[in-house]
C-alpha positions in Angstrom: 131.8 2.0 109.4 131.9 5.4 107.7 129.3 8.1 108.1 128.6 10.2 105.1 127.3 13.7 105.9 125.0 15.4 103.5 126.3 18.7 102.2 124.0 21.6 103.1 121.8 22.7 100.1 123.1 25.6 98.2 121.0 28.7 98.5 119.7 30.1 95.3 120.1 33.6 94.2 117.1 35.8 95.2 114.9 36.7 92.3 115.4 40.5 92.7 119.1 40.4 93.6 120.2 41.5 90.1 117.9 44.5 90.2 118.9 45.6 93.7 122.0 47.6 92.6 119.9 49.3 89.9 117.2 50.2 92.5 119.7 51.6 94.9 121.3 53.6 92.2 118.0 55.1 91.1 117.1 56.0 94.7 120.5 57.6 95.2 120.2 59.5 91.9 116.7 60.8 92.8 118.0 62.1 96.2 121.1 63.6 94.6 119.1 65.3 91.8 116.9 66.9 94.4 119.9 68.3 96.3 121.5 69.5 93.0 118.2 71.2 91.9 118.0 72.9 95.3 121.6 74.1 95.2 121.1 75.2 91.6 118.1 77.4 92.5 120.1 79.0 95.4 123.1 79.6 93.2 121.1 81.1 90.3 119.2 83.4 92.7 122.4 84.5 94.3 124.1 85.2 90.9 121.0 87.0 89.5 120.5 89.2 92.5 124.1 90.0 93.1 124.1 93.3 91.2 121.4 94.7 93.6 122.9 93.1 96.7 126.4 94.4 95.9 125.2 97.9 95.1 122.8 98.5 98.1 124.3 96.0 100.6 122.4 95.8 103.9 120.2 98.7 102.9 118.5 96.4 100.5 117.1 94.5 103.5 116.6 97.5 105.8 115.6 100.2 103.3 112.0 101.2 102.8 112.3 103.1 99.5 111.5 101.1 96.4 111.9 103.5 93.4 112.4 101.9 89.9 112.9 105.4 88.3 115.8 104.9 85.9 117.3 108.2 86.9 117.8 107.3 90.5 117.0 103.7 91.1 116.7 102.8 94.8 115.5 99.4 96.0 114.8 98.7 99.7 112.9 95.5 100.5 111.9 96.2 104.1 108.3 96.8 103.2 107.7 93.6 101.2 109.7 91.5 103.8 107.7 92.9 106.7 104.5 92.5 104.8 105.3 88.8 104.0 106.1 88.1 107.7 103.0 89.9 109.1 100.5 88.5 106.7 101.8 84.9 107.0 102.0 85.1 110.8 98.5 86.6 111.1 97.1 84.1 108.7 98.6 81.2 110.6 97.3 82.6 113.9 93.8 82.8 112.5 93.7 79.6 110.6 95.4 77.2 113.1 92.7 77.2 115.8 89.9 76.8 113.3 91.7 74.1 111.4 92.3 72.2 114.6 88.7 72.6 115.6 87.5 71.3 112.2 89.9 68.3 112.4 88.9 67.4 116.0 85.2 67.7 115.2 85.4 65.4 112.2 87.3 62.7 114.1 85.9 63.0 117.6 82.5 64.6 117.6 81.0 64.5 114.1 78.1 62.1 113.4 79.1 59.2 111.1 76.8 60.2 108.3 78.3 63.7 108.2 82.0 62.8 108.3 82.3 62.0 104.6 80.5 65.0 103.2 82.2 67.5 105.4 85.6 65.8 104.9 85.1 65.9 101.1 84.2 69.6 101.3 87.3 70.4 103.2 89.5 68.6 100.7 87.7 70.4 97.8 88.4 73.7 99.5 92.1 72.8 99.8 92.2 72.2 96.0 90.7 75.5 94.9 93.3 77.6 92.9 94.7 80.6 94.6 93.6 83.0 91.9 89.9 82.1 92.6 90.4 83.1 96.3 92.0 86.3 95.0 89.1 87.2 92.7 86.6 86.3 95.4 88.5 88.4 97.9 88.6 91.4 95.5 85.0 91.4 94.3 83.1 89.9 97.2 85.1 90.0 100.4 86.7 93.5 100.0 83.5 95.5 99.6 81.9 93.7 102.6 85.0 94.1 104.7 85.2 97.8 103.9 81.6 98.5 104.7 81.1 96.4 107.8 84.6 96.2 109.4 87.0 98.9 108.3 84.6 101.9 108.2 83.0 101.2 111.6 86.3 100.6 113.4 88.0 103.6 111.9 85.1 105.8 112.8 85.0 104.5 116.4 88.7 104.9 117.0 89.4 108.0 119.3 91.5 110.6 117.6 95.2 110.5 118.5 94.8 107.2 120.3 96.6 103.9 119.7 93.5 102.5 118.1 93.5 105.2 115.5 97.1 104.2 114.5 96.2 100.5 114.5 93.1 101.0 112.3 94.8 103.5 110.0 94.5 103.2 106.3 92.0 103.7 103.4 88.6 101.9 103.9 88.5 100.2 100.5 88.6 96.6 101.6 92.3 96.1 100.6 95.2 96.0 103.0 97.3 93.9 105.4 94.4 92.5 107.5 92.3 91.7 104.5 95.2 89.9 102.8 95.8 88.0 106.1 92.2 86.8 106.3 92.3 85.6 102.6 95.5 83.8 103.3 94.0 82.2 106.5 91.0 81.0 104.4 93.4 79.5 101.9 95.6 77.6 104.2 92.8 76.5 106.6 91.4 73.6 104.6 94.9 72.3 103.8 95.8 72.3 107.5 92.5 70.9 108.6 92.7 68.0 106.1 96.3 67.2 107.1 95.4 67.3 110.8 92.4 65.1 110.3 94.5 62.4 108.6 97.0 62.6 111.4 94.2 62.2 114.0 93.0 59.1 112.1 96.3 57.5 112.7 95.8 57.4 116.5 95.0 53.8 117.4 91.4 53.4 118.7 92.7 51.6 121.8 94.4 54.8 122.9 91.2 56.8 122.9 89.2 53.9 124.4 91.6 53.6 127.2 91.4 57.3 128.0 87.6 57.2 127.9 87.6 54.1 130.0 89.5 56.0 132.7 86.7 58.6 132.8 88.3 61.3 130.6 86.1 63.7 128.8 86.4 64.4 125.1 88.4 67.6 125.7 90.8 65.7 128.0 91.2 63.0 125.4 92.0 65.5 122.7 94.4 67.7 124.7 96.1 65.0 126.8 96.1 61.9 124.5 95.5 62.4 120.8 97.2 65.8 120.4 100.5 64.7 122.1 100.4 61.5 120.0 100.4 63.4 116.7 102.6 66.3 118.0 105.4 65.9 115.5 103.2 65.5 112.5 101.0 68.4 113.6 104.1 70.7 113.7 104.9 69.6 110.2 101.4 70.3 109.0 101.6 73.8 110.6 104.9 74.5 108.9 103.6 73.4 105.5 100.7 75.8 105.9 103.1 78.6 106.9 105.2 77.8 103.9 102.2 78.1 101.6 101.3 81.4 103.2 104.9 82.8 102.8 105.0 82.0 99.1 101.4 82.8 98.1 101.3 85.2 95.1 98.1 85.8 93.2 95.5 85.9 96.0 97.7 88.4 98.0 98.4 90.5 94.9 94.7 91.0 94.4 93.8 92.2 97.9 96.9 93.6 99.7 97.0 97.0 97.9 100.5 96.6 96.5 102.2 99.5 98.2 105.9 99.3 98.9 105.7 101.6 101.9 106.1 100.3 105.4 102.6 99.4 106.7 101.6 101.5 109.7 98.2 99.9 110.5 96.0 96.9 109.9 94.0 98.5 107.1 97.0 100.1 105.5 98.1 98.9 102.0 101.3 96.8 101.8 103.0 94.2 99.7 104.7 90.9 100.0 107.8 89.5 98.4 105.8 87.3 96.1 103.3 90.0 95.1 106.1 92.4 94.3 107.8 89.9 92.0 104.5 89.1 90.3 103.6 92.7 89.7 107.0 94.0 88.4 109.0 91.1 87.0 107.3 91.1 83.6 108.4 94.6 82.8 111.6 94.7 84.8 115.1 94.9 83.4 118.6 95.7 84.5 119.0 96.6 88.2 115.2 96.3 88.8 115.3 92.7 87.6 118.3 92.0 89.8 116.5 93.5 92.8 113.5 91.2 92.2 115.7 88.2 91.9 117.3 89.2 95.2 113.9 89.4 96.7 113.4 85.8 95.6 116.6 84.9 97.4 115.4 86.6 100.6 112.1 84.6 100.4 114.1 81.4 99.9 116.2 82.2 103.0 113.1 83.0 105.0 111.4 79.7 104.1 114.5 77.8 104.8 114.9 79.4 108.2 111.3 78.6 109.1 111.8 74.9 108.1 115.1 74.8 110.0 113.4 76.2 113.2 110.7 73.6 112.8 113.3 70.8 112.6 115.0 72.2 115.6 111.8 72.3 117.6 111.0 68.7 116.7 114.5 67.6 117.8 114.1 69.4 121.1 110.8 67.7 121.7 112.2 64.3 120.9 115.0 64.8 123.4 112.6 65.9 126.0 
């Protein structure tokens, strides 16, 4: 008696198998195109700025004289570089606590009927063009700031003291501190909206467990929800800092546009982006190369900030 075994059924070809290689190729091509574009930007900036970098060398970074006079052109970018770093750091320091407070209020404390209107208002503020912030800063904020902040503080500073140096400048509403405040107002809604979305990803069971153990709202926020979104929060902060570093028009309106090294909070200054915006349209020759080299410096600063953020995230993951 012979036993006939049935052959196993042949598995059919998946419906999307023929498209799979095409899909993988498209994804690889998109990633490669992004890297090529990034490398192309870096190479073009390096080539365009090489005449200025080769002529001035390290003095281009450390020099404080920016003189486009054709008879004796000298370009030192220390003023714009320091202005960029100071305004961005100050804006982040002012915006981060407020953005965090707005996000935690909307998620943890805000009444239900107010969450949607306030959340929508925050998102609308994040979408306002930067030139609108700049015009508002120049025509509305600057006069108020000069009359109610700069003038009283400069008048109250004792002569020859540290406070006189700190509050030095011209009380016209424009300067480093004013630009930092405008930048903080600009990046605040963006960071608040991002942090709110991150807080909404925390599972309700996590909060309920903490409240069930008797934790207060502050303890839940600081010990449970904030550690849960730590990595994403750092990314949101870095995105806000990146926007502050590269902001152009709003800062150009309010910072005073002086290439000199700022000596006080109310002193006029400049940033890399505002310098490029002010001068590139009429620049030529060595001045054009200097402005392109400034763009390369801004590229390096932004890349360094992102690299430090990635290093910080990696350290936290290992810990």
